[in-house]
N, C-alpha and C positions, 0 to 999 in steps of 0.2 A: 289448397286443402278446401275442404265442406265442412262447414261451420252448423253446429244446429240449431239455427235458426229457424223462427216459426212461419208455419205457411200464411199467416197472414202478412208480417212484413216481406216475404221474398215476394206475395203475389205486387207489391206496391211498388210504380215506378217511379223512380229519380226526379224532385220537380223539373221541370225541364229550365224554368227562368234562372233559378237557384243553381242548377249545371251550368248553365252559361255564365253567369256570373264568376262561379268556383272558377272555369275555365280561364275566364278573365283575367282574371284575379294571381292564379298560377303564372299566366303571359306576363303580365308586368312585372311578376315577381323575378323572371327571368330577362329585365329589363325592356322586354316589348312598349312599345309605344301605342297601347291599346285603348281607342275610346268604346266604352260600353254604354250600348242605349239598349240592353236587358232586363234593365232591372225595373217596376214599378214604382218608383221612389220618387217624390218632391225634392228637388235639388237648393230649395227654399228653407231656412233654418226655421225651429219654432218659435212663432209670435212670441216678443217680449212679455206679455200680457200674460201668456197664459205660464211661460216662465217663472215669472213673478208669482203668481200663485203656487206654484210647485212651491218654491223658495221659502213662501208665507208658512206652506204647511210641514215643511220641513220645519221651519223656527217653533211651529206649534206643535209640535210634537207629534205629528201623526208617525207610526212606527209598529202598531201594532196589526194582528192577523183582522182584516176585512169582513164584512159580512161575505158568503159565498156569492149572495147575486147582486152584491157592489150595496154601496153606502144607502141610503134613503134619500139625502138631498142630492144625490147625482141621479137616481132614479128619476125623481121629481123631476128636476133639469130635465130631463131625456124625456119627460112627459111634455114637457115645454113645448120641446123643441120639434117631438114630431108633429104638435096641436098647431105651430107654427110654420113651418114647414112645408108639412105633408096635408097636415088637414086632418090627423088622424086622433083619436081617442084613447088614450092607453093609460090605465092605472099604474103606480107602481109595481103592484103584484104582478105585472106584465112583464113586465123587465128584468133582466136578465144581461149585468155585465164581464164581458168574460177579459183573457188576456187576446185581443187580437178580435175582428171577425171571422179569421180562418177558424178560430177554436169558438166562437158562436155558429159556423155553420157547421161545423161538426158536432156540436152538442147535438144538435137538431135532427141533424142524422142519424144521432145515433138511438137517438128518444124514438124515433119513428119509423124509422127499418127496420126490415124484416130479412132473415136471410131469403133470395130470392124476391123481393120488390123489385120492382124498375121504377129509376129515373128517368126523366126526358130531362133531356141537357142539349137546349136550342143552340149552335153552334153561330159562328166563333164560340168557346166561354173558356174561362178563367180555368187554367192549367188542375186546379187541386178540385174542382168541384170533379172529377172522375174517381180520382183517387180517394176522396171523402166516401161517395159510393161505393168503391170497391171494400174498405177496411169494414164496412158495416154487412159485409157481403151480398148489397146489392146487386142488382146489374145496370147498368146506366146506357140509353139509347142518343144517340145523336140525332139531334133533327139538324140537316143540313141548310144554309145559307149561303149566300154568294155575294160576293161584290156589286153583281150587276141586282140585286135587291137591296143595297146598305145595309148587307147582313142580320135583316131580319124575317123570321120566319112568318108564315099565315096562318088565320083559322085553320085552314084547310088541314094545310101539316099537321096544327098539333092533336088537331082530331084525331087523322089516319094515324099518329104515332100513339095513340091510347091502348093498351089492352085493358085485361081484367084485369094483369099483376101492376100497372102503374099506380105509384105511392105517393110519387112527390115529382113539380119540377121546377127545377133550380132556374129561376130568371132573375138577370143583371141589365141595369140600365140605370143609368150611362156604363156601358160594356167594354169589359178588357176582357177583349185586347183590341177591338175595333174602334171604341168609342163611339156608337151606334145608340142614340135615343128615342126608345120607344116613344110616341106622343100619346096622349089621353085616349084616343079613337081607335087606335090597336093595341095602347092594353085593356082597353074594354073590349076590342072585337074578341081578344086571347079568351078573357074573363069569361065572356056569355058561352065559351066553348066549356070550359071547366065547370059553370053552374051545371053543366047534363050531369057531371060526374062528382058527387059528395063526398064521394071517396077519396080523394085526390086534394093534397097539399102542394101549397104554391109557398118556396124559400125565395120572398124577393130580394137581391141582394144589392144595396143603393151604396155603397161604398165612394160612389163618385161622384155625388147628385148634386154638389154645387162647383165642380169644377163641369160646369155647360157655359156653350158659348151662343145662347139664346132660346135655343130650346130648352125648356124647363120640365125636367122629369115628373113622372106622374106613380104614388104610389100603388103596387095593386092592392093593397089593403083600403085603398080610399073607393074602392069598387065594394059595397054595403053587401053584395050580395055573397062574396067569398070571403068579407071580412075574417070571419071566425075558421076560415082555412087556410088564412094566411100569416108568416112568419116574416115581418120586416126587420133585415141585417142593416147595420151601420157601423160605424166609426168614422175616429177622428184621424187614422193615418193620411191618408190623401189629400184631404179640403186644408186641413191644417199643418200637415209637414209634420205630421208625429208618430211616423212608421216605428219608431224606437221605442215610444212610449207604448206601446200591445194597449189600446183600447177597443174593446168592440162592444156591444151591444144588442140586444133582439127586443122588438115588441111582438108580440104574440098572443093567444090564446091563453088563459090564467094558466089552465092545466096543462099546456105543452112550456111556460116557463116554469113552472113550478117541477118537471119532469127533468128540464136542461138542469137545474139549481143544484134537482139532486145526485144528476149524471155528475157536474162540475165538481162538487163537495166532495168527490171520490178521487179525483184527478187532477185537479189545479188550486182548487177552494177561490178563496177571494183572490180580485187583481191588485195588484201592487196599491198601498196605500195614498202615496204622491202622486201618482198618474191620475188618480179616482178624484183627487180634491183637484188637481189643474184642468182634469177632466169638466170639474161643474163651470168653472169659468168658459171656458171653449165654447161646450155646448149651450152657456145661455148669452155667447156675444153676437151682435148682430154679423147678419153673413158678412155683409160688405167690409168687415175688418179683417177678410182675408180675397177679399176680391184683386185685390195687388198681384196676388201669385195668378189666379183664373187671367188675368188681363193678361200676364205675360206669357203666358200657358197660349192662350193665342195667337200672338205673335209668333212664337215658335210657329204653333201650328201651320200655320200662313205662310213662315218661311219654308219651313219642311217641305211641302206639299208645291211651291213656288220649284225647288233646286231640283227637288224627284221626278216634278214635272219634265226636266231636261234631260231625264237617260230614258232612252226608248227603252221600251220591255215593261215597264212599269207599268201595270195597272190599277190607279186611285179614284178611291172617290171621297169626300170630304166629312171627314169624323165632325159631329155634333159636342164632342164633349171627351173626358178624360184627357188624357196624354201620350195616346200614342198614335201612330200612322198605321197600317195593317193594308198594306198593299198586295196584290195579287201577282206571282211573280214566275207563273206556270209559261211565259212567252222564254223563259230561259232552259226550259226542260229538256232535254233531247241534246244541250248542245255538250262543248267542251269548251273552258273559260280557263284560260291560264295554266293549262294542262291538267283541267280537273274538270272530271262528267260530271253533270250536274242532271241528276236523273229525278229529283225532288226536293223541296221545301230543306230537308235539313240539310244536303248537300250543297246547298246555296247557302243556307246560314253561313255554316263552317269553309266555303269560300273566303267569305267576308271578314272572317275571325280571320283567316291565316293569311290571308292577300293582302287584305283592305286594312288587316286592327282594326276593325270593328265588331264589335259584339250585338248581334239580336236575336232572336229565338225563333226560330222555325214555327210556322203556323200547325204543324202537326199536332204539337202540344196542346193546340186550341182547337183541335178539331175541323184544322182546314187547313187541308195540304200543300194548296196552293199558295199560300200568304207566306208571310213573314212579319214579324211585329218588331218597330221601331219605338222607342220609348222618345221623348222631345222631352223628358224632365232632366234638361242638359244643357248647359252655356249656350247661346248663339254662335261661338267661337268652335265649340267642338262639333254641334252639330252639323255648321258650315265645313269644318276637315273631314269630319265623317263622310259627308255625300261627296264632297269631292272625292276622297280616298275611293269610293264606290265607284263613281261616275268613270276616274281613272281605270280600274282595272275592269270593268266592263266595257270599256273603246276598243 
């Protein structure tokens, strides 16, 4: 039966990360012993000092509608965070707090993009970037990279992708899915190209900034010549293990922030009051209060790289941030494994799910069709067992 759904929703793909997570849950409900390495979610609990702030907010009777763009105290705290961590100067009227960084990104896209505009996506890129562009009736243009280049694009590639229709660039460092971090000199080289195109806006998604292993990320907005065209997106989900609290925010030129507030006011209005009060405590906390999570992620990263390195056919690089490994598995294409033809990354990811009971995500969802994404936001025991199973079915 055909249902009268809008062209808008019919044109929208299902999120591959959420789809794989749903498939893994379905198999688990059938009694399968599934190890899920598919979702980008820390396996730590929210730190107690943040939970205590939320409890205090409940006891202080915070229960009313919040300002659309966020409590002033939280926006002031975010300004402090931007100055402390990124050397960025923002005023509270340049900050908008949203229900997760995904909404922050969607707001920005909705207020800047018109039908037919082009959005440049350095690949690999987060799965929702392309869908958000599609929702805005814009066209997304992939700029390819490879594992040999550490999944980084060059200034020459960026310039070659620009056309008169280019309106935005979505940039993500540390990167999901690759874990790549662009250095300051690399960001400045890309910014040098964009200086020549004053009608292009940069959305800099920095949600993984604190999950880095020595290479400190550099904010696009720190390049003075493009500050007025850069929207910095961040949030609390990853570094503070607050995925379910749904707090994201932007720092942007005031006219863009005002437009995002207008958009949000007609969609969700203000973000949850208790989560916002807890967020004030989180963003003002010294970053070293969550360093224990980063240290554990690094230990797991090194272990997973060692174990995957023992499997012939996995081509690896060393990610500098986030909590993903993004191996090139194209060596398996054209082969038959466990009776299944492997023609692409989708086939390989489904092989791991059906034969090894390990959930991963195909790289095709991220604009990198030779790769798969494995999250190491799981226990050491789960990671060791998952890779043992993968190795076994590929032997």
